N, C-alpha and C positions, 0 to 999 in steps of 0.2 A: 502494500498500502501506499502510494510516493504522491506528493502534491508540490505544487512548484508555489511558493510564496515569493513576496516581496519583502524586500526592509524595510520598516520604515525606519523614522529617524533615532540616532545613537542605536543602529542596528537590533533593535526590537522588531520582534516576528510574533505573527497570529499562527498558533497550531489551531488548526480546521477541525472542527468538533468533532468529526468519522475519526481523527487519527489520537484527539485525545480518550474517545470511549474506546478503541482500540488499546490502546497502551492502559487503560486505566486511572486515568489521569484526572481527580477530580478538582472541583472550584479551588477548595482552598489548598491543594496540594504543595508540598514545596518540590521546586523540582532540581535532581542533579544534573549538572552538564560537565560532558567529558569531551574528549577530541581524542579518539584511536584512529588510526591510521589514517590522520588526515579528515574525518568523517566525524560532524556531530554528534554526538551521542544526547538525549534527554532521556531521563526515566524517573518516575514520583519516588521522591524517598518518604517511607512512612514512618512515621514519630510517633511513638505511646502518648496518648494523652497526659500529660500532668494529674499525678494522683493528690488527691486532698491530704494533705500532711506529708508530700514526697520529703526526700531529704536531699534532693537534687542544690538547691540554694546552700542548705547548710555543708553539704560536701564542696562545691566551691567556694565558701568562704572560709571554710578548714583548708582549704588546699593554700589558700594566701595568708593564711595566720601565720608561718613563721616569718612571711616578707615584712608585714603589718608589725610585727612584734621588732626585728630589725631595724625599720625605719622610725619606730616609738620610739627610737633612742635618743632621736633628733628631729625626728618632727612632732607635730599634732595630728589628731585624725582627723581632721579637718583639710591640714596641708596635705596630707597623705590622698586623701578624698582629691582633693584639688588636683593632684598629679596626676592621679588615676583618671581624671578627666580628660586633662590635658591631652595626654598620651591616646585615650579614645577618639579627641577630636583633631588631631595628629592623624589617626590611621584612615580615619573615615575620612579626610580630606583629600587624602593622596589616591582613593579610588575614584574620584570624580574627573 
């Protein structure tokens, strides 16, 4: 099953409905995009719904605890949070 589609501004494309249906792509799905052998491959990414009380946020926070403790010797919690925010802004600006 193939279709020819035109790129829109900034390289955006629309995946035709019949191809989305055949690939099992639902409206809110995240998509994994990869280049293999010079061809673009797109597939839905299945993400488990976040369970109430899920420890994922605690695990993430715990992962960075040693760094926060190390930085805490010289910086306040507010300064550490500002450094994190600055780093996130810098990374996001590079993607544009």
